[in-house]
C-alpha positions as a Markdown table, in Angstrom:
| # | Residue | x | y | z |
|---|---|---|---|---|
| 1 | Met | 79.7 | -110.7 | 28.0 |
| 2 | Ser | 81.5 | -107.4 | 27.5 |
| 3 | Asp | 84.0 | -107.3 | 24.7 |
| 4 | Ile | 86.1 | -104.8 | 26.7 |
| 5 | Ile | 89.5 | -106.3 | 27.5 |
| 6 | Pro | 90.3 | -105.8 | 31.3 |
| 7 | Asn | 93.3 | -103.6 | 31.9 |
| 8 | Pro | 95.7 | -105.5 | 34.3 |
| 9 | Leu | 96.9 | -102.1 | 35.6 |
| 10 | Asp | 93.4 | -101.4 | 37.0 |
| 11 | Tyr | 93.6 | -104.3 | 39.5 |
| 12 | Gly | 95.7 | -105.3 | 42.5 |
| 13 | Val | 97.3 | -102.9 | 45.0 |
| 14 | Leu | 96.8 | -99.4 | 43.7 |
| 15 | Pro | 97.3 | -95.9 | 45.2 |
| 16 | Ser | 93.6 | -95.9 | 45.9 |
| 17 | Gly | 93.7 | -99.2 | 47.7 |
| 18 | Phe | 93.1 | -102.8 | 46.6 |
| 19 | Ser | 91.0 | -103.4 | 43.5 |
| 20 | Arg | 89.8 | -107.0 | 42.9 |
| 21 | Met | 89.2 | -108.5 | 39.5 |
| 22 | Arg | 85.6 | -110.0 | 39.5 |
| 23 | Leu | 84.5 | -113.2 | 37.9 |
| 24 | Pro | 83.1 | -111.6 | 34.7 |
| 25 | Glu | 86.2 | -109.7 | 34.1 |
| 26 | Ile | 88.4 | -112.7 | 34.8 |
| 27 | Arg | 86.4 | -114.8 | 32.3 |
| 28 | Gln | 86.7 | -112.2 | 29.6 |
| 29 | Ala | 90.4 | -111.9 | 30.2 |
| 30 | Ile | 90.9 | -115.7 | 29.8 |
| 31 | Ile | 88.8 | -115.7 | 26.6 |
| 32 | Thr | 90.8 | -112.8 | 25.2 |
| 33 | Ser | 94.1 | -114.4 | 26.1 |
| 34 | Leu | 93.2 | -117.8 | 24.5 |
| 35 | Gln | 91.8 | -116.3 | 21.3 |
| 36 | Thr | 95.0 | -114.1 | 21.0 |
| 37 | Ser | 97.3 | -117.1 | 21.6 |
| 38 | Ile | 95.5 | -119.6 | 19.3 |
| 39 | Gly | 94.5 | -117.1 | 16.6 |
| 40 | Leu | 91.0 | -118.5 | 16.4 |
| 41 | Ile | 87.5 | -117.5 | 17.4 |
| 42 | Phe | 85.8 | -120.3 | 19.2 |
| 43 | Glu | 82.6 | -120.9 | 21.2 |
| 44 | Thr | 82.6 | -119.4 | 24.7 |
| 45 | Arg | 79.0 | -119.7 | 25.9 |
| 46 | Pro | 78.7 | -121.2 | 29.4 |
| 47 | Asp | 76.9 | -124.3 | 28.1 |
| 48 | Ser | 79.6 | -125.1 | 25.6 |
| 49 | Ile | 82.6 | -127.4 | 26.3 |
| 50 | Thr | 85.1 | -124.7 | 25.9 |
| 51 | Gly | 82.9 | -122.3 | 27.9 |
| 52 | Gln | 82.8 | -124.8 | 30.8 |
| 53 | Phe | 86.6 | -125.1 | 30.8 |
| 54 | Ile | 86.9 | -121.3 | 30.9 |
| 55 | Asp | 84.4 | -121.1 | 33.8 |
| 56 | Val | 86.3 | -123.7 | 35.9 |
| 57 | Phe | 89.6 | -121.7 | 35.6 |
| 58 | Ala | 87.8 | -118.4 | 36.0 |
| 59 | Glu | 86.2 | -119.5 | 39.3 |
| 60 | Arg | 89.6 | -120.7 | 40.6 |
| 61 | Glu | 91.3 | -117.4 | 39.7 |
| 62 | Ala | 88.4 | -115.4 | 41.3 |
| 63 | Thr | 89.0 | -117.3 | 44.5 |
| 64 | Val | 92.7 | -116.4 | 44.4 |
| 65 | Trp | 91.7 | -112.7 | 43.9 |
| 66 | Glu | 89.3 | -112.9 | 46.9 |
| 67 | Leu | 92.1 | -114.4 | 49.0 |
| 68 | Ala | 94.5 | -111.7 | 48.0 |
| 69 | Glu | 91.9 | -109.0 | 48.8 |
| 70 | Ala | 91.3 | -110.6 | 52.2 |
| 71 | Ala | 95.0 | -110.8 | 53.0 |
| 72 | Tyr | 95.3 | -107.1 | 52.0 |
| 73 | His | 92.5 | -106.0 | 54.4 |
| 74 | Ala | 93.8 | -108.2 | 57.2 |
| 75 | Met | 96.8 | -105.9 | 57.5 |
| 76 | Tyr | 94.8 | -102.9 | 58.7 |
| 77 | Pro | 92.9 | -102.4 | 62.0 |
| 78 | Ile | 90.0 | -100.7 | 60.3 |
| 79 | Ser | 89.2 | -103.8 | 58.1 |
| 80 | Ala | 90.8 | -106.8 | 59.9 |
| 81 | Tyr | 88.7 | -109.2 | 62.0 |
| 82 | Gly | 89.5 | -111.9 | 64.6 |
| 83 | Val | 93.1 | -112.9 | 65.0 |
| 84 | Asn | 94.1 | -110.8 | 62.0 |
| 85 | Leu | 93.0 | -107.8 | 63.9 |
| 86 | Asp | 95.1 | -108.9 | 66.9 |
| 87 | His | 98.1 | -109.1 | 64.5 |
| 88 | Ala | 97.3 | -105.7 | 62.9 |
| 89 | Val | 97.2 | -103.7 | 66.1 |
| 90 | Ser | 100.2 | -105.5 | 67.6 |
| 91 | Phe | 102.5 | -103.4 | 65.5 |
| 92 | Ser | 101.8 | -100.4 | 67.8 |
| 93 | Gly | 102.0 | -102.5 | 71.0 |
| 94 | Val | 98.2 | -102.9 | 71.5 |
| 95 | Arg | 96.9 | -106.3 | 72.6 |
| 96 | Arg | 93.3 | -107.5 | 72.8 |
| 97 | Leu | 91.9 | -107.7 | 76.3 |
| 98 | Phe | 90.9 | -111.3 | 77.0 |
| 99 | Ala | 88.1 | -112.5 | 79.3 |
| 100 | Gln | 88.9 | -111.9 | 82.9 |
| 101 | Gln | 87.5 | -113.2 | 86.2 |
| 102 | Ser | 86.1 | -110.9 | 88.8 |
| 103 | Leu | 88.4 | -110.3 | 91.8 |
| 104 | Ala | 87.6 | -109.6 | 95.4 |
| 105 | Trp | 89.6 | -108.7 | 98.4 |
| 106 | Ile | 88.2 | -110.8 | 101.2 |
| 107 | Val | 88.9 | -110.8 | 104.9 |
| 108 | Leu | 89.5 | -114.2 | 106.5 |
| 109 | Tyr | 88.5 | -114.1 | 110.2 |
| 110 | Gly | 89.7 | -116.7 | 112.6 |
| 111 | Val | 92.4 | -118.0 | 114.9 |
| 112 | Glu | 95.9 | -116.6 | 114.8 |
| 113 | Gly | 98.2 | -118.8 | 112.6 |
| 114 | Thr | 95.4 | -120.6 | 110.7 |
| 115 | Val | 96.4 | -121.3 | 107.1 |
| 116 | Val | 93.7 | -121.0 | 104.5 |
| 117 | Pro | 95.1 | -122.8 | 101.5 |
| 118 | Val | 94.9 | -121.8 | 97.8 |
| 119 | Asn | 91.7 | -122.6 | 96.0 |
| 120 | Ser | 89.6 | -122.3 | 99.2 |
| 121 | Val | 86.0 | -121.5 | 98.1 |
| 122 | Val | 83.7 | -118.7 | 99.3 |
| 123 | Arg | 80.3 | -117.9 | 97.8 |
| 124 | Ser | 78.4 | -114.7 | 97.1 |
| 125 | Asn | 75.2 | -114.4 | 99.0 |
| 126 | Ile | 73.7 | -112.3 | 96.1 |
| 127 | Ser | 74.8 | -113.9 | 92.8 |
| 128 | Gly | 75.6 | -117.4 | 94.1 |
| 129 | Glu | 78.9 | -117.3 | 92.3 |
| 130 | Asp | 81.9 | -119.1 | 93.8 |
| 131 | Phe | 85.3 | -117.5 | 94.3 |
| 132 | Asn | 88.6 | -119.2 | 94.9 |
| 133 | Thr | 91.5 | -117.8 | 97.0 |
| 134 | Ile | 94.5 | -117.5 | 94.6 |
| 135 | Leu | 97.2 | -117.8 | 97.3 |
| 136 | Pro | 97.6 | -119.5 | 100.6 |
| 137 | Thr | 96.9 | -117.0 | 103.4 |
| 138 | Thr | 97.8 | -117.2 | 107.1 |
| 139 | Ile | 95.4 | -115.4 | 109.5 |
| 140 | Ser | 97.8 | -113.2 | 111.4 |
| 141 | Arg | 97.8 | -109.9 | 113.3 |
| 142 | Asn | 101.0 | -109.1 | 111.5 |
| 143 | Ala | 99.0 | -108.8 | 108.2 |
| 144 | Ala | 95.7 | -107.6 | 109.4 |
| 145 | Gly | 92.9 | -106.2 | 107.3 |
| 146 | Asp | 90.3 | -105.9 | 110.0 |
| 147 | Ile | 90.9 | -106.2 | 113.7 |
| 148 | Thr | 89.0 | -105.4 | 116.9 |
| 149 | Val | 90.8 | -104.8 | 120.1 |
| 150 | Ser | 89.3 | -104.6 | 123.6 |
| 151 | Val | 90.4 | -102.6 | 126.5 |
| 152 | Asp | 89.9 | -105.1 | 129.4 |
| 153 | Thr | 91.3 | -103.3 | 132.5 |
| 154 | Ala | 91.7 | -99.7 | 133.7 |
| 155 | Thr | 94.9 | -99.2 | 135.8 |
| 156 | Val | 95.9 | -95.6 | 136.8 |
| 157 | Gly | 99.4 | -94.7 | 135.5 |
| 158 | Gln | 99.5 | -97.6 | 133.1 |
| 159 | Glu | 100.4 | -96.9 | 129.4 |
| 160 | Tyr | 97.9 | -98.4 | 127.0 |
| 161 | Tyr | 98.9 | -98.5 | 123.3 |
| 162 | Val | 98.0 | -99.9 | 120.0 |
| 163 | Arg | 100.8 | -100.1 | 117.4 |
| 164 | Leu | 99.9 | -100.1 | 113.7 |
| 165 | Asp | 103.0 | -101.0 | 111.7 |
| 166 | Thr | 105.7 | -98.9 | 113.3 |
| 167 | Ile | 103.5 | -96.1 | 114.7 |
| 168 | Tyr | 102.4 | -96.2 | 118.4 |
| 169 | Tyr | 99.1 | -94.7 | 119.6 |
| 170 | Arg | 99.6 | -94.3 | 123.4 |
| 171 | Tyr | 97.5 | -93.2 | 126.3 |
| 172 | Thr | 98.4 | -93.2 | 130.0 |
| 173 | Ala | 95.4 | -93.9 | 132.3 |
| 174 | Val | 94.5 | -91.3 | 134.9 |
| 175 | Thr | 92.3 | -91.3 | 138.0 |
| 176 | Gly | 88.7 | -91.9 | 137.1 |
| 177 | Asp | 89.4 | -93.7 | 133.8 |
| 178 | Thr | 87.5 | -96.8 | 132.9 |
| 179 | Asn | 88.1 | -99.3 | 130.2 |
| 180 | Val | 85.5 | -97.4 | 128.1 |
| 181 | Ser | 87.1 | -94.0 | 128.6 |
| 182 | Ile | 90.5 | -95.4 | 127.8 |
| 183 | Ala | 89.1 | -96.9 | 124.6 |
| 184 | Asn | 87.6 | -93.5 | 123.8 |
| 185 | Gln | 91.1 | -91.9 | 124.2 |
| 186 | Leu | 92.8 | -94.5 | 122.0 |
| 187 | Glu | 90.0 | -94.2 | 119.4 |
| 188 | Ala | 90.6 | -90.4 | 119.1 |
| 189 | Leu | 94.3 | -91.0 | 118.6 |
| 190 | Leu | 93.8 | -93.8 | 116.1 |
| 191 | Ile | 91.7 | -91.6 | 113.8 |
| 192 | Ala | 95.0 | -90.1 | 112.6 |
| 193 | Ser | 95.9 | -93.5 | 111.0 |
| 194 | Arg | 95.1 | -94.3 | 107.4 |
| 195 | Asn | 92.5 | -96.9 | 108.5 |
| 196 | Val | 88.9 | -96.7 | 109.4 |
| 197 | Ile | 88.2 | -96.6 | 113.2 |
| 198 | Glu | 85.0 | -97.6 | 114.9 |
| 199 | Leu | 84.2 | -97.5 | 118.6 |
| 200 | Asp | 81.7 | -99.7 | 120.5 |
| 201 | Ala | 82.0 | -99.2 | 124.2 |
| 202 | Asn | 85.5 | -100.7 | 125.1 |
| 203 | His | 85.9 | -102.3 | 121.6 |
| 204 | Ile | 87.9 | -100.5 | 118.9 |
| 205 | Arg | 87.6 | -101.8 | 115.4 |
| 206 | Ile | 90.4 | -101.0 | 113.0 |
| 207 | Tyr | 90.1 | -101.9 | 109.3 |
| 208 | Thr | 91.3 | -100.9 | 105.9 |
| 209 | Val | 89.3 | -100.0 | 102.8 |
| 210 | Thr | 92.5 | -99.7 | 100.6 |
| 211 | Asn | 93.3 | -103.4 | 100.9 |
| 212 | Val | 96.7 | -102.6 | 102.3 |
| 213 | Pro | 97.4 | -104.9 | 105.3 |
| 214 | Phe | 98.9 | -103.6 | 108.5 |
| 215 | Ala | 100.7 | -105.1 | 111.5 |
| 216 | Val | 99.1 | -104.8 | 115.0 |
| 217 | Met | 100.7 | -104.9 | 118.5 |
| 218 | Val | 98.8 | -104.1 | 121.7 |
| 219 | Ser | 99.9 | -103.3 | 125.3 |
| 220 | Ile | 99.1 | -105.1 | 128.5 |
| 221 | Gly | 95.4 | -104.5 | 129.4 |
| 222 | Ile | 94.4 | -104.7 | 125.7 |
| 223 | Ser | 93.5 | -107.9 | 124.0 |
| 224 | Ile | 92.7 | -108.9 | 120.4 |
| 225 | Phe | 88.9 | -109.6 | 120.3 |
| 226 | Lys | 88.6 | -110.4 | 116.6 |
| 227 | Gln | 91.1 | -110.5 | 113.7 |
| 228 | Gly | 91.0 | -110.9 | 110.0 |
| 229 | Thr | 93.6 | -111.0 | 107.2 |
| 230 | Ile | 93.1 | -109.9 | 103.6 |
| 231 | Ala | 93.2 | -112.5 | 100.8 |
| 232 | Val | 92.5 | -112.2 | 97.1 |
| 233 | Ala | 89.8 | -114.4 | 95.6 |
| 234 | Gln | 88.8 | -114.7 | 92.0 |
| 235 | Ala | 85.6 | -115.9 | 90.4 |
| 236 | Ile | 85.6 | -119.4 | 89.0 |
| 237 | Asn | 83.6 | -118.2 | 86.0 |
| 238 | Tyr | 84.8 | -115.6 | 83.6 |
| 239 | Gly | 82.8 | -112.5 | 82.7 |
| 240 | Pro | 81.3 | -109.4 | 84.4 |
| 241 | Ile | 80.3 | -110.8 | 87.7 |
| 242 | Glu | 79.4 | -108.0 | 90.1 |
| 243 | Val | 81.1 | -108.2 | 93.5 |
| 244 | Gly | 79.5 | -105.6 | 95.9 |
| 245 | Ala | 80.8 | -105.1 | 99.4 |
| 246 | His | 79.7 | -107.5 | 102.0 |
| 247 | Thr | 78.5 | -110.1 | 99.5 |
| 248 | Leu | 81.2 | -112.8 | 99.8 |
| 249 | Thr | 80.1 | -114.1 | 103.2 |
| 250 | Gln | 79.6 | -117.9 | 102.8 |
| 251 | Ile | 82.5 | -120.3 | 103.5 |
| 252 | Ile | 82.3 | -123.4 | 101.3 |
| 253 | Thr | 85.7 | -124.9 | 102.0 |
| 254 | Val | 85.5 | -125.6 | 105.8 |
| 255 | Ile | 88.8 | -125.2 | 107.6 |
| 256 | Asn | 89.4 | -125.4 | 111.4 |
| 257 | Gly | 90.3 | -122.0 | 112.7 |
| 258 | Trp | 88.7 | -120.1 | 109.8 |
| 259 | Asn | 85.5 | -118.8 | 111.3 |
| 260 | Thr | 83.9 | -116.2 | 109.0 |
| 261 | Val | 84.6 | -114.3 | 105.8 |
| 262 | Asp | 83.6 | -110.9 | 104.4 |
| 263 | Asn | 84.6 | -108.4 | 101.7 |
| 264 | Leu | 84.7 | -104.9 | 103.1 |
| 265 | Val | 84.9 | -103.1 | 99.7 |
| 266 | Asp | 83.5 | -103.7 | 96.2 |
| 267 | Gly | 85.5 | -106.1 | 94.1 |
| 268 | Gln | 86.7 | -105.5 | 90.6 |
| 269 | Thr | 84.3 | -106.8 | 88.0 |
| 270 | Gly | 85.6 | -109.2 | 85.3 |
| 271 | Arg | 84.9 | -108.8 | 81.7 |
| 272 | Asn | 84.1 | -110.8 | 78.6 |
| 273 | Gln | 86.8 | -110.9 | 75.8 |
| 274 | Glu | 87.2 | -107.6 | 74.0 |
| 275 | Thr | 85.2 | -107.6 | 70.8 |
| 276 | Asp | 86.7 | -106.5 | 67.5 |
| 277 | Asp | 84.8 | -103.2 | 67.6 |
| 278 | Glu | 85.9 | -102.5 | 71.2 |
| 279 | Leu | 89.5 | -103.3 | 70.2 |
| 280 | Arg | 89.4 | -100.9 | 67.2 |
| 281 | Leu | 88.0 | -98.1 | 69.5 |
| 282 | Arg | 90.8 | -98.7 | 72.0 |
| 283 | Tyr | 93.5 | -98.9 | 69.3 |
| 284 | Asn | 93.1 | -95.1 | 68.7 |
| 285 | Ser | 94.4 | -94.4 | 72.2 |
| 286 | Gly | 96.4 | -97.6 | 72.5 |
| 287 | Val | 99.1 | -96.3 | 70.2 |
| 288 | Tyr | 100.3 | -94.2 | 73.2 |
| 289 | Thr | 101.5 | -97.4 | 74.9 |
| 290 | Leu | 104.8 | -97.0 | 73.1 |
| 291 | Gly | 105.4 | -93.7 | 74.9 |
| 292 | Ala | 105.7 | -92.6 | 78.5 |
| 293 | Ala | 105.5 | -89.5 | 80.8 |
| 294 | Thr | 102.6 | -87.9 | 79.0 |
| 295 | Leu | 99.1 | -88.3 | 80.4 |
| 296 | Pro | 97.7 | -90.3 | 77.3 |
| 297 | Ala | 100.8 | -92.7 | 77.5 |
| 298 | Ile | 100.3 | -93.3 | 81.3 |
| 299 | Gln | 96.6 | -94.0 | 80.9 |
| 300 | Ala | 97.1 | -96.2 | 77.8 |
| 301 | Asn | 99.8 | -98.3 | 79.5 |
| 302 | Leu | 97.8 | -98.7 | 82.7 |
| 303 | Glu | 94.7 | -99.9 | 80.7 |
| 304 | Gln | 96.9 | -102.3 | 78.7 |
| 305 | Asn | 99.1 | -103.7 | 81.4 |
| 306 | Ile | 97.2 | -103.9 | 84.7 |
| 307 | Leu | 95.1 | -107.0 | 85.1 |
| 308 | Gly | 91.6 | -106.3 | 86.4 |
| 309 | Leu | 91.7 | -102.5 | 85.8 |
| 310 | Gln | 88.2 | -101.4 | 85.0 |
| 311 | Thr | 88.6 | -97.7 | 84.3 |
| 312 | Val | 91.3 | -95.1 | 84.9 |
| 313 | Gln | 91.8 | -91.4 | 84.5 |
| 314 | Val | 95.0 | -89.4 | 84.8 |
| 315 | Tyr | 95.2 | -85.8 | 86.0 |
| 316 | Glu | 98.2 | -83.4 | 86.5 |
| 317 | Asn | 99.0 | -80.2 | 88.3 |
| 318 | Val | 101.7 | -78.3 | 86.4 |
| 319 | Ser | 101.6 | -75.3 | 88.7 |
| 320 | Asp | 103.8 | -74.3 | 91.6 |
| 321 | Thr | 100.9 | -74.4 | 94.1 |
| 322 | Ile | 98.3 | -76.9 | 95.3 |
| 323 | Asp | 95.5 | -77.0 | 92.8 |
| 324 | Ala | 91.7 | -76.8 | 93.4 |
| 325 | Asp | 91.5 | -80.6 | 93.6 |
| 326 | Gly | 94.2 | -80.8 | 96.3 |
| 327 | Arg | 97.0 | -82.1 | 94.1 |
| 328 | Ser | 100.5 | -81.2 | 95.2 |
| 329 | Pro | 102.6 | -78.9 | 92.9 |
| 330 | His | 104.1 | -80.6 | 89.8 |
| 331 | Ser | 102.4 | -83.9 | 90.4 |
| 332 | Ile | 100.2 | -86.4 | 88.6 |
| 333 | Glu | 97.2 | -88.2 | 90.0 |
| 334 | Val | 96.0 | -91.6 | 88.7 |
| 335 | Val | 92.4 | -92.4 | 89.7 |
| 336 | Ala | 92.0 | -96.2 | 89.1 |
| 337 | Phe | 89.1 | -98.5 | 89.7 |
| 338 | Gly | 90.2 | -102.1 | 89.9 |
| 339 | Gly | 93.7 | -103.7 | 89.6 |
| 340 | Asp | 96.2 | -104.6 | 92.2 |
| 341 | Pro | 97.6 | -101.5 | 94.1 |
| 342 | Gln | 101.2 | -102.7 | 94.0 |
| 343 | Gln | 101.0 | -103.3 | 90.2 |
| 344 | Ile | 99.5 | -99.9 | 89.6 |
| 345 | Cys | 102.2 | -98.2 | 91.6 |
| 346 | Asn | 104.9 | -100.2 | 89.8 |
| 347 | Glu | 103.5 | -99.1 | 86.4 |
| 348 | Ile | 103.1 | -95.4 | 87.5 |
| 349 | Phe | 106.8 | -95.4 | 88.6 |
| 350 | Arg | 107.8 | -96.9 | 85.3 |
| 351 | Leu | 105.9 | -94.4 | 83.2 |
| 352 | Lys | 106.1 | -91.1 | 85.1 |
| 353 | Ala | 108.7 | -88.5 | 84.4 |
| 354 | Ala | 111.7 | -88.2 | 86.7 |
| 355 | Gly | 111.2 | -85.7 | 89.5 |
| 356 | Ile | 107.4 | -85.6 | 89.2 |
| 357 | Asp | 105.5 | -86.3 | 92.3 |
| 358 | Thr | 102.5 | -88.6 | 92.6 |
| 359 | Tyr | 99.3 | -87.8 | 94.5 |
| 360 | Gly | 96.5 | -90.0 | 95.9 |
| 361 | Asp | 95.0 | -91.8 | 98.9 |
| 362 | Thr | 96.7 | -95.2 | 98.3 |
| 363 | Thr | 100.4 | -95.5 | 98.5 |
| 364 | Ala | 102.9 | -98.4 | 98.0 |
| 365 | Asn | 106.6 | -98.5 | 97.9 |
| 366 | Val | 108.3 | -99.3 | 94.6 |
| 367 | Val | 111.9 | -100.5 | 94.6 |
| 368 | Asp | 114.1 | -99.1 | 91.7 |
| 369 | Ala | 117.0 | -100.9 | 90.0 |
| 370 | Ser | 119.4 | -99.6 | 92.6 |
| 371 | Gly | 117.4 | -100.9 | 95.5 |
| 372 | Tyr | 115.9 | -97.6 | 96.7 |
| 373 | Asn | 112.3 | -97.3 | 97.8 |
| 374 | His | 110.0 | -94.8 | 96.2 |
| 375 | Pro | 106.5 | -94.1 | 97.7 |
| 376 | Ile | 104.1 | -94.0 | 94.8 |
| 377 | Ser | 100.5 | -92.8 | 95.3 |
| 378 | Phe | 97.3 | -93.0 | 93.4 |
| 379 | Ser | 93.6 | -92.6 | 94.2 |
| 380 | Arg | 90.6 | -95.0 | 94.3 |
| 381 | Pro | 87.4 | -93.4 | 93.0 |
| 382 | Glu | 84.4 | -93.0 | 95.3 |
| 383 | Pro | 81.5 | -95.0 | 93.9 |
| 384 | Val | 78.3 | -93.1 | 93.1 |
| 385 | Tyr | 75.5 | -95.6 | 93.0 |
| 386 | Val | 73.0 | -94.8 | 90.3 |
| 387 | Trp | 69.3 | -95.7 | 90.3 |
| 388 | Val | 67.4 | -95.5 | 87.0 |
| 389 | Asn | 63.7 | -95.3 | 86.2 |
| 390 | Cys | 63.0 | -95.9 | 82.5 |
| 391 | Ile | 59.6 | -95.7 | 80.9 |
| 392 | Leu | 59.2 | -97.1 | 77.4 |
| 393 | Ser | 56.2 | -96.0 | 75.3 |
| 394 | Leu | 55.6 | -98.5 | 72.5 |
| 395 | Tyr | 55.2 | -97.9 | 68.8 |
| 396 | Asn | 52.4 | -100.2 | 67.6 |
| 397 | Glu | 53.6 | -100.4 | 64.0 |
| 398 | Glu | 56.7 | -102.4 | 65.1 |
| 399 | Val | 57.1 | -105.5 | 67.2 |
| 400 | Phe | 58.4 | -105.0 | 70.7 |
| 401 | Pro | 60.3 | -108.2 | 71.8 |
| 402 | Ser | 59.0 | -110.2 | 74.8 |
| 403 | Asn | 62.4 | -109.7 | 76.6 |
| 404 | Gly | 62.5 | -106.0 | 75.7 |
| 405 | Pro | 62.6 | -104.7 | 79.3 |
| 406 | Gln | 65.4 | -107.0 | 80.2 |
| 407 | Val | 67.4 | -106.0 | 77.1 |
| 408 | Val | 66.9 | -102.3 | 77.9 |
| 409 | Gln | 68.0 | -102.9 | 81.5 |
| 410 | Gln | 71.2 | -104.5 | 80.3 |
| 411 | Ile | 71.9 | -101.7 | 77.8 |
| 412 | Ile | 71.5 | -99.0 | 80.5 |
| 413 | Val | 73.9 | -100.9 | 82.8 |
| 414 | Asp | 76.5 | -101.5 | 80.1 |
| 415 | Thr | 76.3 | -97.9 | 78.7 |
| 416 | Gly | 76.4 | -96.4 | 82.2 |
| 417 | Asn | 79.4 | -98.4 | 83.3 |
| 418 | Leu | 81.4 | -97.1 | 80.3 |
| 419 | Phe | 81.2 | -93.5 | 81.5 |
| 420 | Gly | 84.5 | -93.8 | 83.4 |
| 421 | Val | 86.1 | -91.9 | 86.3 |
| 422 | Gly | 85.0 | -88.3 | 86.6 |
| 423 | Thr | 82.5 | -88.5 | 83.6 |
| 424 | Asp | 79.2 | -86.9 | 84.1 |
| 425 | Ile | 76.0 | -89.0 | 83.5 |
| 426 | Ile | 74.5 | -87.7 | 80.3 |
| 427 | Ile | 71.0 | -89.1 | 80.0 |
| 428 | Gln | 70.8 | -88.6 | 76.2 |
| 429 | Arg | 73.6 | -91.1 | 75.7 |
| 430 | Phe | 71.3 | -94.0 | 76.7 |
| 431 | Tyr | 68.7 | -93.3 | 74.0 |
| 432 | Gly | 70.7 | -94.2 | 70.9 |
| 433 | Pro | 71.8 | -97.7 | 72.0 |
| 434 | Ile | 68.2 | -98.5 | 73.1 |
| 435 | Tyr | 66.6 | -97.4 | 69.9 |
| 436 | Gln | 69.2 | -99.2 | 67.9 |
| 437 | Ala | 68.9 | -102.5 | 69.7 |
| 438 | Val | 65.2 | -102.7 | 70.5 |
| 439 | Ser | 62.4 | -102.4 | 68.0 |
| 440 | Gly | 58.9 | -101.2 | 68.8 |
| 441 | Val | 60.0 | -98.3 | 71.0 |
| 442 | Gly | 58.3 | -95.0 | 70.3 |
| 443 | Asn | 59.5 | -92.9 | 73.2 |
| 444 | Ile | 61.9 | -93.2 | 76.1 |
| 445 | Ser | 61.8 | -91.3 | 79.4 |
| 446 | Ile | 64.7 | -91.8 | 81.8 |
| 447 | Ser | 65.1 | -90.3 | 85.3 |
| 448 | Ile | 68.0 | -90.8 | 87.6 |
| 449 | Ala | 68.8 | -90.6 | 91.3 |
| 450 | Val | 72.2 | -91.2 | 93.0 |
| 451 | Glu | 73.2 | -92.4 | 96.4 |
| 452 | Pro | 76.6 | -92.7 | 98.2 |
| 453 | Asp | 76.0 | -96.3 | 99.2 |
| 454 | Ala | 74.3 | -99.2 | 97.4 |
| 455 | Thr | 71.9 | -100.0 | 100.2 |
| 456 | Thr | 70.1 | -96.7 | 100.4 |
| 457 | Thr | 66.9 | -96.6 | 98.2 |
| 458 | Pro | 66.2 | -93.0 | 96.9 |
| 459 | Ala | 62.8 | -91.5 | 97.5 |
| 460 | Pro | 60.5 | -90.9 | 94.4 |
| 461 | Gly | 61.2 | -87.2 | 94.6 |
| 462 | Asp | 65.0 | -87.8 | 94.3 |
| 463 | Phe | 64.7 | -88.8 | 90.7 |
| 464 | Ser | 65.4 | -86.3 | 88.0 |
| 465 | Ser | 65.7 | -86.2 | 84.2 |
| 466 | Ser | 68.6 | -83.8 | 84.4 |
| 467 | Asn | 72.2 | -84.8 | 83.8 |
| 468 | Val | 74.2 | -85.8 | 86.9 |
| 469 | Pro | 77.6 | -84.2 | 87.5 |
| 470 | Ile | 80.4 | -86.6 | 88.7 |
| 471 | Ala | 83.4 | -85.3 | 90.5 |
| 472 | Val | 87.0 | -86.0 | 89.3 |
| 473 | Arg | 87.4 | -88.7 | 91.9 |
| 474 | Glu | 84.0 | -90.3 | 91.6 |
| 475 | Leu | 82.8 | -93.2 | 89.5 |
| 476 | Ala | 79.1 | -93.8 | 88.5 |
| 477 | Arg | 78.2 | -97.4 | 89.2 |
| 478 | Phe | 75.2 | -99.0 | 87.5 |
| 479 | Asp | 73.6 | -102.4 | 88.3 |
| 480 | Leu | 70.6 | -104.4 | 87.1 |
| 481 | Val | 69.0 | -104.4 | 90.6 |
| 482 | Arg | 69.0 | -100.5 | 90.5 |
| 483 | Val | 67.4 | -100.2 | 87.0 |
| 484 | Ser | 63.6 | -100.3 | 86.6 |
| 485 | Val | 62.0 | -100.5 | 83.2 |
| 486 | Thr | 58.3 | -100.1 | 82.7 |
| 487 | Val | 56.3 | -100.3 | 79.4 |
| 488 | Ser | 53.3 | -98.3 | 78.3 |
| 489 | Ser | 51.5 | -97.6 | 75.0 |
| 490 | Leu | 51.7 | -94.4 | 73.1 |
């Protein structure tokens, strides 16, 4: 035991941080204090009676010092864990992102007026996961998401029209017209709408990929052949459940008048609860949530406040002319993947500066405090589906785990889906996480191919080991089914 008396000024909260007194120092301080108070030198060895009394109280005091140190570190995001980290970051308005369920916009096809109640279940034909509708939905042409109209007759001089919301698309039949030619004329007019138009003989299909419903009215001579209304469904289970387009096609809750179901666009993938490390990383940008009008503040608030938002990027055009990416003068463009369109527009309106325009391919009206409507726009990113070939060469002086290929697959998917909107695919960024997580890997070779849709399989010659540029309104999408991992020996 050292005879040096601990200096009380060396411990506690100091300009350099917190300094904890350790057990040996506490024991020596107790001995010194007792001998000074009593005026006697007595036995202090641990196996003596007095030494055992000293050790009991020293251990208790050491526990108090440890508690004080833990309380000190729990105050700061860099050192706090668990709920203490939640409390520490809350001073700047940042909140942990809790586990979320995947969401999907499904189209309910059936008979006009059929009510599909809340908690009606549909199932993925890929993952087998069940999804519940979150609100009761009435199948109606007044809130259509996908509708097919049929030109049934051809009468010279008759006006044929399809009305979408308040806009009429009209054509008057002339001599020689047939129901097919009339459908062709109407299809050419309808292309100007914000919806997707497909023509099959005398059938015109009109559907939306922005999940914004529209009302439909047709003239005499045109009938509704098939109709569907958009509903929102959420996964029963929490976590990152992929919801690709055209995968929610099985009706589990059978209801008369509800015939089929489909999701025309990719859903938004859920997430597991944000980890402490992820929260610390986001805290650096999350402090901007206390602000507004600036690009970092708009992005941070959208990430914090929009449920189901997967990734977002905010751009601006400060010039007096249209910029190279098509943005109008003095405007901002939010490119957001996931999240409810109306909630996104509400948040953009709350955060943007007065007099600044918004740009994008999705628009919703936001009502201000005075009751006035403001059209607010943002963009949805175009998905770029990524295929990955990964070859692992093993290092025989380390043990390669039996589930190594599956672990590497998951790492590639998780890393790739963190790139975000408009972020190029940098192949080198996959190597570090793989080497860190998987032992026995001596060399990694990764090649990548990209396709505009998930169903197209690239040819072997399409793969390259070069980085892949991603445009400002594109988002790289990775999935386990598109990642191949093979193993060879060095």
